[in-house]
C-alpha positions as CSV (number, residue, x, y, z in Angstrom):
1,M,0.0,0.2,0.0
2,L,1.1,3.6,-0.8
3,K,2.1,5.8,1.9
4,P,0.3,9.4,1.6
5,L,2.7,12.1,0.9
6,P,3.0,14.9,3.4
7,V,0.9,17.8,2.0
8,A,3.7,20.3,1.6
9,R,5.5,17.6,-0.7
10,A,2.4,17.2,-2.5
11,L,2.1,20.7,-3.1
12,A,5.5,21.2,-4.4
13,I,5.0,18.4,-6.8
14,A,1.7,20.2,-8.0
15,A,3.5,23.5,-8.4
16,A,6.4,22.0,-10.4
17,V,3.8,20.1,-12.8
18,A,2.0,23.4,-13.3
19,L,5.1,25.5,-13.8
20,A,6.3,23.0,-16.4
21,F,2.7,23.3,-18.2
22,V,3.1,27.1,-18.1
23,V,6.3,26.9,-19.5
24,A,5.6,24.7,-22.1
25,T,2.6,26.7,-23.1
26,A,4.4,29.8,-23.1
27,H,7.1,28.3,-25.4
28,A,4.3,27.3,-28.0
29,E,3.1,30.8,-27.9
30,T,6.5,32.4,-28.6
31,A,8.1,30.6,-31.2
32,P,11.8,31.6,-31.2
33,G,12.7,33.8,-34.0
34,A,9.4,35.2,-34.6
35,F,10.7,38.7,-34.7
36,A,13.7,38.0,-36.9
37,R,11.3,36.7,-39.4
38,L,9.1,40.0,-39.7
39,S,9.9,42.6,-42.2
40,P,11.9,45.6,-41.3
41,G,8.8,47.8,-41.3
42,D,7.0,45.5,-38.9
43,Q,10.1,44.9,-36.5
44,K,10.4,48.6,-36.3
45,I,6.6,48.5,-34.9
46,V,7.4,45.5,-32.6
47,R,10.6,47.4,-31.1
48,A,8.3,50.7,-30.8
49,L,5.7,48.5,-28.9
50,F,8.4,46.9,-26.8
51,E,10.0,50.0,-25.7
52,A,6.9,51.8,-25.0
53,Q,5.6,49.2,-22.4
54,T,5.3,50.2,-19.0
55,T,5.2,47.6,-15.9
56,S,2.0,48.6,-14.4
57,R,1.3,47.5,-10.5
58,T,-2.6,48.1,-11.1
59,Y,-2.8,45.4,-13.4
60,G,0.2,43.2,-12.6
61,S,1.2,42.7,-16.2
62,T,4.6,41.8,-17.2
63,P,6.0,43.2,-20.3
64,L,5.8,41.3,-23.5
65,T,9.3,40.2,-25.4
66,L,10.0,40.9,-28.8
67,D,8.9,37.4,-30.1
68,Q,5.6,37.6,-28.1
69,I,4.7,40.8,-29.8
70,A,5.8,39.4,-33.2
71,M,3.8,36.1,-32.5
72,K,0.6,38.1,-31.9
73,K,1.1,39.9,-35.5
74,Q,0.8,36.4,-37.2
75,R,-2.7,36.3,-35.8
76,T,-3.9,39.9,-35.9
77,G,-3.2,43.4,-37.1
78,W,-1.3,46.2,-35.2
79,G,-4.4,48.1,-34.1
80,E,-5.5,45.2,-32.3
81,I,-2.3,44.4,-30.7
82,F,-2.2,47.9,-29.7
83,K,-5.6,47.8,-27.9
84,A,-5.0,44.8,-26.2
85,M,-1.6,45.9,-24.8
86,K,-3.0,49.0,-23.6
87,A,-6.0,46.9,-21.8
88,Q,-3.4,45.0,-20.0
89,G,-2.1,48.2,-18.9
90,L,1.4,48.0,-20.4
91,L,0.9,51.0,-22.8
92,S,-0.1,54.5,-22.1
93,E,0.0,56.3,-25.3
94,K,-3.4,57.1,-26.8
95,S,-2.5,55.5,-30.3
96,L,0.0,53.1,-32.2
97,G,0.9,56.4,-34.3
98,E,2.0,58.0,-31.2
99,V,3.9,54.8,-30.1
100,V,5.8,54.6,-33.5
101,S,6.4,58.5,-33.5
102,R,8.1,58.4,-30.2
103,Y,10.1,55.4,-31.1
104,E,11.4,57.4,-34.5
105,R,12.2,60.6,-32.4
106,Q,14.2,58.7,-29.8
107,H,15.9,56.7,-32.5
108,A,16.3,59.4,-34.8
109,Q,20.3,59.2,-35.1
110,V,20.0,55.5,-35.3
111,A,17.6,55.6,-38.2
112,R,19.7,58.3,-40.2
113,K,22.7,56.1,-39.8
114,A,20.7,53.2,-41.1
115,D,19.6,55.4,-44.0
116,N,22.8,56.8,-44.9
117,A,24.3,53.3,-45.1
118,K,21.7,52.2,-47.1
119,A,21.8,55.0,-49.3
120,E,25.9,54.2,-49.8
121,K,25.2,50.6,-50.3
122,T,22.5,51.4,-53.2
123,A,24.7,54.0,-54.8
124,K,26.4,52.7,-57.8
125,P,30.3,53.1,-57.5
126,D,32.0,55.3,-60.3
127,K,33.2,53.0,-62.9
128,P,37.1,53.6,-63.3
129,E,37.9,54.7,-67.1
130,K,39.1,52.0,-69.0
131,P,42.6,52.2,-70.2
132,S,42.9,53.2,-73.9
133,M,45.0,50.5,-75.9
134,D,46.5,52.9,-78.7
135,R,47.4,50.5,-81.4
136,P,50.7,50.4,-82.4
137,E,51.8,51.5,-86.0
138,R,52.4,48.8,-88.4
139,P,56.1,48.6,-89.8
140,E,56.0,49.3,-93.5
141,K,56.6,46.4,-95.6
142,P,59.4,46.5,-97.7
143,G,59.1,46.5,-101.4
144,R,56.1,48.7,-101.7
């Protein structure tokens, strides 16, 4: 016959099982690399939302990761993501446009550097002049 476990040990086992379930569920919802698979424009919006997050004692919400926000984009649009994050108390801005504008102002220097690097990269380099090969004169044939 099995001996009953002490209550504390049973609670510890139950907590461990619950934690494993939560971690597995969270991992399934946040596929690693979801952020990296987004277009550069969508990555900018994710970064803007990520940096705009505030931890709220009222709602008890923890900030989302870049990949968590990116995963939400696979299921819905940016406006819905913004509304959901605002409802969780993670954002205080009035609109998604305000979030993105603030991000662009804060990172203007970085954006300019990226734009300059892109312009330099896409500009065609000057072609070097081809050396002209003057034909040597033919020697005259004797007898003519």
